[in-house]
DODRENBA-969443 format. One record per atom (N, C-alpha, C): residue number from 1; residue in three letters; chain; x, y, z. Coordinates in pm, whole numbers, plus 50000, padded with zeros to 5 digits. Atoms other than C-alpha are relative to their C-alpha. Layout:
! residues N
<r><pos>NUM</pos><code>ala</code><unit>A</unit><east>X</east><north>Y</north><up>Z</up></r>
...
END
This chain:
! residues 57
<r><pos>1</pos><code>unk</code><unit>A</unit><east>49897</east><north>50029</north><up>50086</up></r>
<r><pos>1</pos><code>unk</code><unit>A</unit><east>50573</east><north>52154</north><up>49969</up></r>
<r><pos>1</pos><code>unk</code><unit>A</unit><east>49932</east><north>49958</north><up>49888</up></r>
<r><pos>2</pos><code>unk</code><unit>A</unit><east>50064</east><north>50038</north><up>50112</up></r>
<r><pos>2</pos><code>unk</code><unit>A</unit><east>50465</east><north>52088</north><up>49616</up></r>
<r><pos>2</pos><code>unk</code><unit>A</unit><east>50040</east><north>49946</north><up>49950</up></r>
<r><pos>3</pos><code>unk</code><unit>A</unit><east>49942</east><north>50122</north><up>49990</up></r>
<r><pos>3</pos><code>unk</code><unit>A</unit><east>50455</east><north>51786</north><up>49503</up></r>
<r><pos>3</pos><code>unk</code><unit>A</unit><east>50101</east><north>50015</north><up>49808</up></r>
<r><pos>4</pos><code>unk</code><unit>A</unit><east>49968</east><north>49878</north><up>50136</up></r>
<r><pos>4</pos><code>unk</code><unit>A</unit><east>50718</east><north>51766</north><up>49236</up></r>
<r><pos>4</pos><code>unk</code><unit>A</unit><east>50006</east><north>49840</north><up>49914</up></r>
<r><pos>5</pos><code>unk</code><unit>A</unit><east>50011</east><north>50130</north><up>50043</up></r>
<r><pos>5</pos><code>unk</code><unit>A</unit><east>50695</east><north>51336</north><up>49162</up></r>
<r><pos>5</pos><code>unk</code><unit>A</unit><east>49917</east><north>50021</north><up>49932</up></r>
<r><pos>6</pos><code>unk</code><unit>A</unit><east>50146</east><north>50019</north><up>50141</up></r>
<r><pos>6</pos><code>unk</code><unit>A</unit><east>50459</east><north>51261</north><up>48823</up></r>
<r><pos>6</pos><code>unk</code><unit>A</unit><east>49955</east><north>49847</north><up>50101</up></r>
<r><pos>7</pos><code>unk</code><unit>A</unit><east>50065</east><north>50111</north><up>49912</up></r>
<r><pos>7</pos><code>unk</code><unit>A</unit><east>50200</east><north>51015</north><up>48971</up></r>
<r><pos>7</pos><code>unk</code><unit>A</unit><east>50029</east><north>49860</north><up>49967</up></r>
<r><pos>8</pos><code>unk</code><unit>A</unit><east>49945</east><north>50066</north><up>50020</up></r>
<r><pos>8</pos><code>unk</code><unit>A</unit><east>50277</east><north>50652</north><up>49016</up></r>
<r><pos>8</pos><code>unk</code><unit>A</unit><east>49862</east><north>49924</north><up>49938</up></r>
<r><pos>9</pos><code>unk</code><unit>A</unit><east>50112</east><north>50159</north><up>50073</up></r>
<r><pos>9</pos><code>unk</code><unit>A</unit><east>50028</east><north>50361</north><up>48766</up></r>
<r><pos>9</pos><code>unk</code><unit>A</unit><east>50058</east><north>49861</north><up>50010</up></r>
<r><pos>10</pos><code>unk</code><unit>A</unit><east>50004</east><north>50141</north><up>49947</up></r>
<r><pos>10</pos><code>unk</code><unit>A</unit><east>50019</east><north>50049</north><up>48945</up></r>
<r><pos>10</pos><code>unk</code><unit>A</unit><east>49920</east><north>49893</north><up>49876</up></r>
<r><pos>11</pos><code>unk</code><unit>A</unit><east>50094</east><north>50090</north><up>50144</up></r>
<r><pos>11</pos><code>unk</code><unit>A</unit><east>49922</east><north>49711</north><up>48655</up></r>
<r><pos>11</pos><code>unk</code><unit>A</unit><east>50047</east><north>49893</north><up>50105</up></r>
<r><pos>12</pos><code>unk</code><unit>A</unit><east>50022</east><north>50160</north><up>49921</up></r>
<r><pos>12</pos><code>unk</code><unit>A</unit><east>49869</east><north>49354</north><up>48779</up></r>
<r><pos>12</pos><code>unk</code><unit>A</unit><east>49998</east><north>49940</north><up>49881</up></r>
<r><pos>13</pos><code>unk</code><unit>A</unit><east>50034</east><north>50080</north><up>50160</up></r>
<r><pos>13</pos><code>unk</code><unit>A</unit><east>49927</east><north>49097</north><up>48452</up></r>
<r><pos>13</pos><code>unk</code><unit>A</unit><east>50058</east><north>49929</north><up>50019</up></r>
<r><pos>14</pos><code>unk</code><unit>A</unit><east>50014</east><north>50144</north><up>49995</up></r>
<r><pos>14</pos><code>unk</code><unit>A</unit><east>49857</east><north>48753</north><up>48513</up></r>
<r><pos>14</pos><code>unk</code><unit>A</unit><east>50038</east><north>49904</north><up>49886</up></r>
<r><pos>15</pos><code>unk</code><unit>A</unit><east>50031</east><north>50030</north><up>50233</up></r>
<r><pos>15</pos><code>unk</code><unit>A</unit><east>49968</east><north>48645</north><up>48121</up></r>
<r><pos>15</pos><code>unk</code><unit>A</unit><east>50032</east><north>49807</north><up>50072</up></r>
<r><pos>16</pos><code>unk</code><unit>A</unit><east>50014</east><north>50184</north><up>49988</up></r>
<r><pos>16</pos><code>unk</code><unit>A</unit><east>50103</east><north>48272</north><up>48214</up></r>
<r><pos>16</pos><code>unk</code><unit>A</unit><east>50107</east><north>49986</north><up>50113</up></r>
<r><pos>17</pos><code>unk</code><unit>A</unit><east>49924</east><north>49995</north><up>49929</up></r>
<r><pos>17</pos><code>unk</code><unit>A</unit><east>50199</east><north>48289</north><up>48564</up></r>
<r><pos>17</pos><code>unk</code><unit>A</unit><east>49919</east><north>49851</north><up>50110</up></r>
<r><pos>18</pos><code>unk</code><unit>A</unit><east>50041</east><north>50114</north><up>49998</up></r>
<r><pos>18</pos><code>unk</code><unit>A</unit><east>50106</east><north>47952</north><up>48739</up></r>
<r><pos>18</pos><code>unk</code><unit>A</unit><east>49884</east><north>50065</north><up>50158</up></r>
<r><pos>19</pos><code>unk</code><unit>A</unit><east>50081</east><north>49960</north><up>49873</up></r>
<r><pos>19</pos><code>unk</code><unit>A</unit><east>49806</east><north>47926</north><up>49063</up></r>
<r><pos>19</pos><code>unk</code><unit>A</unit><east>50088</east><north>50084</north><up>50101</up></r>
<r><pos>20</pos><code>unk</code><unit>A</unit><east>49874</east><north>50024</north><up>49907</up></r>
<r><pos>20</pos><code>unk</code><unit>A</unit><east>50095</east><north>47949</north><up>49334</up></r>
<r><pos>20</pos><code>unk</code><unit>A</unit><east>50031</east><north>50187</north><up>49959</up></r>
<r><pos>21</pos><code>unk</code><unit>A</unit><east>49954</east><north>49897</north><up>49999</up></r>
<r><pos>21</pos><code>unk</code><unit>A</unit><east>50217</east><north>48272</north><up>49157</up></r>
<r><pos>21</pos><code>unk</code><unit>A</unit><east>49908</east><north>50108</north><up>50014</up></r>
<r><pos>22</pos><code>unk</code><unit>A</unit><east>50140</east><north>49893</north><up>50042</up></r>
<r><pos>22</pos><code>unk</code><unit>A</unit><east>49893</east><north>48488</north><up>49089</up></r>
<r><pos>22</pos><code>unk</code><unit>A</unit><east>49992</east><north>50019</north><up>50177</up></r>
<r><pos>23</pos><code>unk</code><unit>A</unit><east>50025</east><north>49947</north><up>49854</up></r>
<r><pos>23</pos><code>unk</code><unit>A</unit><east>49849</east><north>48465</north><up>49498</up></r>
<r><pos>23</pos><code>unk</code><unit>A</unit><east>50096</east><north>50060</north><up>50078</up></r>
<r><pos>24</pos><code>unk</code><unit>A</unit><east>49957</east><north>49904</north><up>49935</up></r>
<r><pos>24</pos><code>unk</code><unit>A</unit><east>50146</east><north>48634</north><up>49580</up></r>
<r><pos>24</pos><code>unk</code><unit>A</unit><east>49992</east><north>50130</north><up>50016</up></r>
<r><pos>25</pos><code>unk</code><unit>A</unit><east>50025</east><north>49868</north><up>49981</up></r>
<r><pos>25</pos><code>unk</code><unit>A</unit><east>50050</east><north>48967</north><up>49514</up></r>
<r><pos>25</pos><code>unk</code><unit>A</unit><east>49812</east><north>49985</north><up>50124</up></r>
<r><pos>26</pos><code>unk</code><unit>A</unit><east>50089</east><north>49972</north><up>49950</up></r>
<r><pos>26</pos><code>unk</code><unit>A</unit><east>49727</east><north>48888</north><up>49677</up></r>
<r><pos>26</pos><code>unk</code><unit>A</unit><east>50000</east><north>49979</north><up>50186</up></r>
<r><pos>27</pos><code>unk</code><unit>A</unit><east>49963</east><north>50062</north><up>49896</up></r>
<r><pos>27</pos><code>unk</code><unit>A</unit><east>49902</east><north>48734</north><up>49989</up></r>
<r><pos>27</pos><code>unk</code><unit>A</unit><east>50088</east><north>50200</north><up>50071</up></r>
<r><pos>28</pos><code>unk</code><unit>A</unit><east>49933</east><north>49895</north><up>49899</up></r>
<r><pos>28</pos><code>unk</code><unit>A</unit><east>50123</east><north>49061</north><up>50015</up></r>
<r><pos>28</pos><code>unk</code><unit>A</unit><east>49902</east><north>50092</north><up>49970</up></r>
<r><pos>29</pos><code>unk</code><unit>A</unit><east>50114</east><north>49907</north><up>49933</up></r>
<r><pos>29</pos><code>unk</code><unit>A</unit><east>49829</east><north>49312</north><up>49966</up></r>
<r><pos>29</pos><code>unk</code><unit>A</unit><east>49947</east><north>49962</north><up>50122</up></r>
<r><pos>30</pos><code>unk</code><unit>A</unit><east>50029</east><north>50024</north><up>49823</up></r>
<r><pos>30</pos><code>unk</code><unit>A</unit><east>49704</east><north>49148</north><up>50314</up></r>
<r><pos>30</pos><code>unk</code><unit>A</unit><east>50113</east><north>50011</north><up>50080</up></r>
<r><pos>31</pos><code>unk</code><unit>A</unit><east>49875</east><north>49984</north><up>49879</up></r>
<r><pos>31</pos><code>unk</code><unit>A</unit><east>50025</east><north>49156</north><up>50488</up></r>
<r><pos>31</pos><code>unk</code><unit>A</unit><east>49997</east><north>50124</north><up>50018</up></r>
<r><pos>32</pos><code>unk</code><unit>A</unit><east>49989</east><north>49844</north><up>49949</up></r>
<r><pos>32</pos><code>unk</code><unit>A</unit><east>50034</east><north>49560</north><up>50416</up></r>
<r><pos>32</pos><code>unk</code><unit>A</unit><east>49911</east><north>50083</north><up>50004</up></r>
<r><pos>33</pos><code>unk</code><unit>A</unit><east>50130</east><north>49984</north><up>49857</up></r>
<r><pos>33</pos><code>unk</code><unit>A</unit><east>49713</east><north>49616</north><up>50520</up></r>
<r><pos>33</pos><code>unk</code><unit>A</unit><east>50003</east><north>49956</north><up>50116</up></r>
<r><pos>34</pos><code>unk</code><unit>A</unit><east>49952</east><north>50053</north><up>49898</up></r>
<r><pos>34</pos><code>unk</code><unit>A</unit><east>49765</east><north>49443</north><up>50826</up></r>
<r><pos>34</pos><code>unk</code><unit>A</unit><east>50054</east><north>50070</north><up>50043</up></r>
<r><pos>35</pos><code>unk</code><unit>A</unit><east>49783</east><north>49885</north><up>50004</up></r>
<r><pos>35</pos><code>unk</code><unit>A</unit><east>50129</east><north>49650</north><up>50812</up></r>
<r><pos>35</pos><code>unk</code><unit>A</unit><east>49944</east><north>50146</north><up>50065</up></r>
<r><pos>36</pos><code>unk</code><unit>A</unit><east>50042</east><north>49843</north><up>50061</up></r>
<r><pos>36</pos><code>unk</code><unit>A</unit><east>49964</east><north>49982</north><up>50750</up></r>
<r><pos>36</pos><code>unk</code><unit>A</unit><east>49861</east><north>49991</north><up>50182</up></r>
<r><pos>37</pos><code>unk</code><unit>A</unit><east>50056</east><north>49969</north><up>49860</up></r>
<r><pos>37</pos><code>unk</code><unit>A</unit><east>49661</east><north>49943</north><up>51068</up></r>
<r><pos>37</pos><code>unk</code><unit>A</unit><east>50042</east><north>49977</north><up>50072</up></r>
<r><pos>38</pos><code>unk</code><unit>A</unit><east>49963</east><north>50016</north><up>49884</up></r>
<r><pos>38</pos><code>unk</code><unit>A</unit><east>49883</east><north>49848</north><up>51294</up></r>
<r><pos>38</pos><code>unk</code><unit>A</unit><east>50035</east><north>50096</north><up>49997</up></r>
<r><pos>39</pos><code>unk</code><unit>A</unit><east>49956</east><north>49802</north><up>49984</up></r>
<r><pos>39</pos><code>unk</code><unit>A</unit><east>50098</east><north>50189</north><up>51234</up></r>
<r><pos>39</pos><code>unk</code><unit>A</unit><east>49927</east><north>50064</north><up>50050</up></r>
<r><pos>40</pos><code>unk</code><unit>A</unit><east>50103</east><north>49910</north><up>49966</up></r>
<r><pos>40</pos><code>unk</code><unit>A</unit><east>49804</east><north>50354</north><up>51265</up></r>
<r><pos>40</pos><code>unk</code><unit>A</unit><east>49968</east><north>50000</north><up>50119</up></r>
<r><pos>41</pos><code>unk</code><unit>A</unit><east>49975</east><north>50017</north><up>49867</up></r>
<r><pos>41</pos><code>unk</code><unit>A</unit><east>49704</east><north>50221</north><up>51573</up></r>
<r><pos>41</pos><code>unk</code><unit>A</unit><east>50122</east><north>49980</north><up>50106</up></r>
<r><pos>42</pos><code>unk</code><unit>A</unit><east>49919</east><north>49962</north><up>49932</up></r>
<r><pos>42</pos><code>unk</code><unit>A</unit><east>50031</east><north>50258</north><up>51704</up></r>
<r><pos>42</pos><code>unk</code><unit>A</unit><east>50045</east><north>50097</north><up>49974</up></r>
<r><pos>43</pos><code>unk</code><unit>A</unit><east>49967</east><north>49858</north><up>50040</up></r>
<r><pos>43</pos><code>unk</code><unit>A</unit><east>50066</east><north>50637</north><up>51598</up></r>
<r><pos>43</pos><code>unk</code><unit>A</unit><east>50067</east><north>50002</north><up>49891</up></r>
<r><pos>44</pos><code>unk</code><unit>A</unit><east>49882</east><north>49992</north><up>50113</up></r>
<r><pos>44</pos><code>unk</code><unit>A</unit><east>50319</east><north>50598</north><up>51339</up></r>
<r><pos>44</pos><code>unk</code><unit>A</unit><east>49959</east><north>50073</north><up>49886</up></r>
<r><pos>45</pos><code>unk</code><unit>A</unit><east>50045</east><north>49870</north><up>50089</up></r>
<r><pos>45</pos><code>unk</code><unit>A</unit><east>50093</east><north>50705</north><up>51066</up></r>
<r><pos>45</pos><code>unk</code><unit>A</unit><east>49819</east><north>50040</north><up>50059</up></r>
<r><pos>46</pos><code>unk</code><unit>A</unit><east>50143</east><north>49960</north><up>49970</up></r>
<r><pos>46</pos><code>unk</code><unit>A</unit><east>49753</east><north>50859</north><up>51090</up></r>
<r><pos>46</pos><code>unk</code><unit>A</unit><east>49894</east><north>50037</north><up>49820</up></r>
<r><pos>47</pos><code>unk</code><unit>A</unit><east>50122</east><north>49953</north><up>50096</up></r>
<r><pos>47</pos><code>unk</code><unit>A</unit><east>49460</east><north>50929</north><up>50815</up></r>
<r><pos>47</pos><code>unk</code><unit>A</unit><east>49991</east><north>50182</north><up>49985</up></r>
<r><pos>48</pos><code>unk</code><unit>A</unit><east>50000</east><north>49840</north><up>49961</up></r>
<r><pos>48</pos><code>unk</code><unit>A</unit><east>49490</east><north>51319</north><up>50730</up></r>
<r><pos>48</pos><code>unk</code><unit>A</unit><east>49932</east><north>50038</north><up>49846</up></r>
<r><pos>49</pos><code>unk</code><unit>A</unit><east>50061</east><north>49948</north><up>50144</up></r>
<r><pos>49</pos><code>unk</code><unit>A</unit><east>49236</east><north>51431</north><up>50413</up></r>
<r><pos>49</pos><code>unk</code><unit>A</unit><east>50010</east><north>49910</north><up>49952</up></r>
<r><pos>50</pos><code>unk</code><unit>A</unit><east>50035</east><north>50088</north><up>50090</up></r>
<r><pos>50</pos><code>unk</code><unit>A</unit><east>49171</east><north>51092</north><up>50272</up></r>
<r><pos>50</pos><code>unk</code><unit>A</unit><east>50123</east><north>49900</north><up>49979</up></r>
<r><pos>51</pos><code>unk</code><unit>A</unit><east>49880</east><north>50068</north><up>50009</up></r>
<r><pos>51</pos><code>unk</code><unit>A</unit><east>49543</east><north>50987</north><up>50291</up></r>
<r><pos>51</pos><code>unk</code><unit>A</unit><east>50086</east><north>49944</north><up>50080</up></r>
<r><pos>52</pos><code>unk</code><unit>A</unit><east>49964</east><north>50040</north><up>49944</up></r>
<r><pos>52</pos><code>unk</code><unit>A</unit><east>49731</east><north>50803</north><up>50474</up></r>
<r><pos>52</pos><code>unk</code><unit>A</unit><east>50153</east><north>50055</north><up>50035</up></r>
<r><pos>53</pos><code>unk</code><unit>A</unit><east>49879</east><north>49961</north><up>49995</up></r>
<r><pos>53</pos><code>unk</code><unit>A</unit><east>50041</east><north>50946</north><up>50630</up></r>
<r><pos>53</pos><code>unk</code><unit>A</unit><east>50111</east><north>50001</north><up>50078</up></r>
<r><pos>54</pos><code>unk</code><unit>A</unit><east>49924</east><north>50014</north><up>49902</up></r>
<r><pos>54</pos><code>unk</code><unit>A</unit><east>50337</east><north>50949</north><up>50838</up></r>
<r><pos>54</pos><code>unk</code><unit>A</unit><east>49907</east><north>50106</north><up>50142</up></r>
<r><pos>55</pos><code>unk</code><unit>A</unit><east>49998</east><north>49911</north><up>49933</up></r>
<r><pos>55</pos><code>unk</code><unit>A</unit><east>50241</east><north>51099</north><up>51196</up></r>
<r><pos>55</pos><code>unk</code><unit>A</unit><east>50057</east><north>50166</north><up>50027</up></r>
<r><pos>56</pos><code>unk</code><unit>A</unit><east>49997</east><north>49918</north><up>49967</up></r>
<r><pos>56</pos><code>unk</code><unit>A</unit><east>50272</east><north>51468</north><up>51233</up></r>
<r><pos>56</pos><code>unk</code><unit>A</unit><east>49981</east><north>50085</north><up>49855</up></r>
<r><pos>57</pos><code>unk</code><unit>A</unit><east>49992</east><north>49890</north><up>50187</up></r>
<r><pos>57</pos><code>unk</code><unit>A</unit><east>50253</east><north>51573</north><up>50827</up></r>
<r><pos>57</pos><code>unk</code><unit>A</unit><east>49900</east><north>50082</north><up>49968</up></r>
END
């Protein structure tokens, strides 16, 4: 099936945020990376053609 949704672009901005608020995205990224690694180990996700996808796709 062809992709029908537009590409997603993520931008980070840190104009007037305190130091504590600036570390939140970093903490989230670390947590998400760990979660993805665990899901790959559990067989729920796999790396296919350089992308992480649900197992069996």
